[in-house]
C-alpha positions in Angstrom: 96.5 92.3 35.3 99.7 93.5 37.1 102.6 91.1 37.6 104.5 91.7 40.9 108.3 92.1 40.3 110.7 91.8 43.2 114.0 93.3 43.9 117.2 91.6 45.2 117.9 91.7 49.0 118.9 95.1 50.4 120.7 95.5 53.7 119.7 98.7 55.5 121.5 99.9 58.6 122.0 101.1 61.0 118.3 101.7 61.8 116.3 102.0 64.8 113.4 99.7 65.4 109.9 101.0 66.7 106.8 98.8 67.2 108.8 95.5 66.6 106.5 92.6 66.2 109.1 90.2 65.2 108.4 87.0 67.4 104.6 86.8 67.2 102.8 87.5 64.0 100.1 90.2 64.5 96.6 90.0 62.6 96.0 92.5 59.8 92.7 93.5 58.6 91.9 91.6 55.3 95.0 89.9 55.3 96.8 87.1 57.0 98.9 87.7 60.3 102.4 89.3 59.7 105.5 89.8 61.4 106.6 93.5 61.4 108.6 96.3 62.6 109.0 100.1 61.8 112.5 101.1 60.9 113.7 104.7 61.4 116.4 105.5 59.0 118.7 108.5 58.4 118.8 110.4 55.3 121.8 108.3 53.9 120.2 105.1 54.3 117.0 106.3 52.9 118.8 107.4 49.7 119.9 103.8 49.1 116.3 102.7 49.6 114.9 105.3 47.2 117.0 104.5 44.4 116.3 100.9 44.6 112.4 101.6 44.9 112.6 104.0 41.9 114.4 101.6 39.6 112.0 98.7 40.6 109.0 101.1 39.9 110.3 102.2 36.6 110.6 98.6 35.6 107.3 97.4 37.1 105.1 100.2 36.0 106.3 101.1 32.5 102.9 103.1 32.0 104.1 105.9 34.5 101.8 104.9 37.2 104.6 105.8 39.9 104.2 109.5 38.8 100.7 109.5 40.4 100.3 111.4 43.5 98.6 108.6 45.3 101.3 106.1 44.3 102.6 104.4 47.6 106.4 104.4 48.2 107.6 102.0 51.0 109.0 104.9 53.0 107.7 108.2 54.6 109.4 111.1 56.4 108.9 111.3 60.0 106.9 114.5 59.6 104.2 112.5 57.7 103.7 109.9 60.6 100.8 111.7 62.4 100.5 108.6 64.9 103.9 109.0 66.0 104.4 112.7 66.4 107.4 112.3 68.6 109.3 110.9 65.8 109.8 114.3 64.3 111.0 115.6 67.6 113.6 112.9 68.2 114.7 112.2 64.8 114.3 115.4 62.4 115.1 114.8 58.8 114.6 110.8 59.3 112.2 108.5 57.3 110.3 105.6 58.4 109.5 102.2 56.6 107.5 99.1 57.7 108.7 96.1 56.3 106.7 92.8 56.9 106.9 89.1 56.7 104.1 86.5 56.3 103.4 84.3 59.3 104.7 81.4 57.2 108.1 82.9 56.6 109.3 84.6 59.7 112.3 86.6 59.7 115.7 85.6 60.8 116.6 87.3 64.2 120.3 87.2 65.1 122.8 88.8 67.3 126.2 90.6 66.4 127.7 87.1 66.0 125.1 86.3 63.4 123.8 83.5 65.7 120.1 83.1 66.5 119.0 85.6 69.1 118.4 83.9 72.5 117.7 87.0 74.6 114.4 88.5 73.3 114.6 91.4 75.4 117.4 92.9 73.2 114.5 93.6 70.6 112.7 96.7 71.8 111.5 100.0 70.6 114.7 102.1 70.1 117.1 99.0 69.6 119.6 99.6 66.9 119.8 96.9 64.1 120.5 96.1 60.6 117.6 94.6 58.4 117.5 92.8 55.3 114.4 93.5 53.1 113.3 92.8 49.5 111.1 95.5 47.5 108.1 94.2 45.4 105.4 95.9 43.3 101.5 95.7 43.6 98.6 97.0 41.9 95.3 96.4 43.7 93.1 98.8 42.1 93.0 101.9 44.3 96.4 100.8 45.9 99.4 100.9 43.7 102.9 101.1 44.8 106.1 99.4 46.0 105.9 97.2 49.2 108.7 96.0 51.4 109.3 92.5 52.7 111.3 91.7 55.8 113.8 88.7 55.6 116.1 89.2 58.6 117.2 91.4 61.6 120.5 91.8 63.3 120.5 93.5 66.5 123.5 95.9 66.7 123.2 98.1 69.8 120.8 98.8 72.7 119.9 102.2 71.8 117.4 104.5 74.0 113.8 103.3 74.6 111.2 105.1 72.5 107.9 106.4 73.8 105.4 105.0 71.4 101.6 105.7 70.8 100.1 107.9 73.2 102.3 106.9 76.1 103.4 109.6 78.5 107.3 110.1 79.0 107.2 110.1 82.6 110.8 111.3 82.8 110.0 114.5 81.2 106.4 114.9 82.6 107.7 114.6 86.3 110.9 116.4 85.9 111.8 118.9 88.5 109.2 117.6 91.1 111.0 117.2 94.4 109.5 114.2 96.4 110.2 113.5 100.0 110.2 109.7 100.9 107.5 109.1 103.7 107.3 106.1 105.6 103.6 104.7 104.8 101.7 102.4 107.3 102.2 99.6 104.9 105.8 99.6 105.6 105.8 99.7 109.4 104.3 96.2 110.0 106.8 94.8 107.6 109.7 95.8 110.1 108.4 94.4 113.4 107.5 90.9 112.3 110.9 90.6 110.7 112.9 91.6 113.9 110.9 89.7 116.7 110.9 86.2 115.2 114.5 86.3 114.4 115.7 87.5 118.1 113.7 85.2 120.2 113.9 81.8 118.7 117.6 82.1 118.2 118.5 83.1 121.7 116.5 81.0 124.1 116.6 77.7 122.6 120.4 78.1 122.2 121.0 79.0 125.9 118.8 76.7 127.9 119.9 73.2 126.5 123.6 74.2 127.0 123.3 75.3 130.6 120.7 73.1 132.3 122.1 69.6 131.4 125.4 70.5 133.2 124.1 70.3 136.7 122.8 66.8 136.7 126.2 65.7 135.6 127.9 66.8 139.0 128.7 63.6 141.1 129.3 63.7 144.8 132.0 61.7 146.3 130.5 59.4 149.0 133.6 59.6 150.8 133.9 63.3 150.7 133.9 64.8 154.3 133.6 68.3 155.8 136.1 69.6 158.0 134.5 67.7 161.3 135.2 64.5 159.5 131.3 63.8 158.6 130.1 63.0 155.1 128.5 66.2 153.1 125.7 63.8 151.6 123.3 62.0 154.0 123.3 59.2 151.6 127.0 59.0 151.5 126.7 58.8 155.3 124.6 55.9 155.3 126.8 54.0 152.8 129.7 54.8 154.7 128.2 53.2 157.9 127.6 50.0 155.8 130.9 49.5 154.8 132.5 46.5 156.5 135.3 47.3 158.8 138.6 46.2 157.9 139.6 43.3 159.8 143.0 42.3 161.3 144.3 39.5 159.4 144.9 36.2 161.5 148.3 35.3 162.3 149.3 32.2 160.2 151.5 29.8 161.9 155.0 29.6 160.6 156.9 26.5 160.3 158.5 25.1 163.5 156.5 27.7 165.6 154.7 26.3 168.9 151.1 27.1 169.4 149.5 28.4 172.6 146.8 25.7 173.7 144.8 28.3 175.5 144.6 31.0 172.9 145.3 28.8 169.9 147.8 31.5 168.8 151.3 30.7 168.0 153.8 31.8 170.6 155.6 35.1 169.8 158.9 34.2 167.9 162.0 35.2 170.0 164.0 38.1 168.8 167.6 37.0 168.6 169.1 40.5 167.5 
């Protein structure tokens, strides 16, 4: 029975992420759900990985099982990824590995400051990153090889979004097509209702309350008269008639002044000047 051997942690990068499943484990046939991602590596990074894998295979399989043609290494060339034919066009001479982590041991995802990644949108197909992996040997009868575990991912840069699977690259597919914008019937009803309700309610209610209340505040002076001396307001005229006439004050008897017995008024005072 084969006893699995593990390697030390190995940092690989800069790599390009593809098919990242780093926040939610994905179901796997005949296994527990796993966190995973494909990493696209340049030849230099792949050489470091190959040296570590070869040393582990020599130690884990002393009988030379790693020399079998069906021995499964943890990386393949982009030309061998038949399900991802665009890899060979975008990254010629590169290699692809698929590290995984069990759902009970999720990988650490950090930003450039080595802090937990808050913005998950930074993880997408095409993002550039550094990854921490570990290699282990396995022998399951027909399947013999070196597997790769995933311990951590540090997002390094944005990169260009990759077209994965059978998705169509719309930029290249529709390149060169000249399209003239045409106003559709769905756009016209959106313009009229937006203009009318904004103009009418804003103008009418603001004008009427400001103009009409001014007229009742005009006060007519009931004593105001026209050029002929008559009041301009009939009510003012009636009020004017009811105003009591000013009476001449009675003459008050001065001390030492004689009174006229017939009229009851004091005699005029003589003027000695």
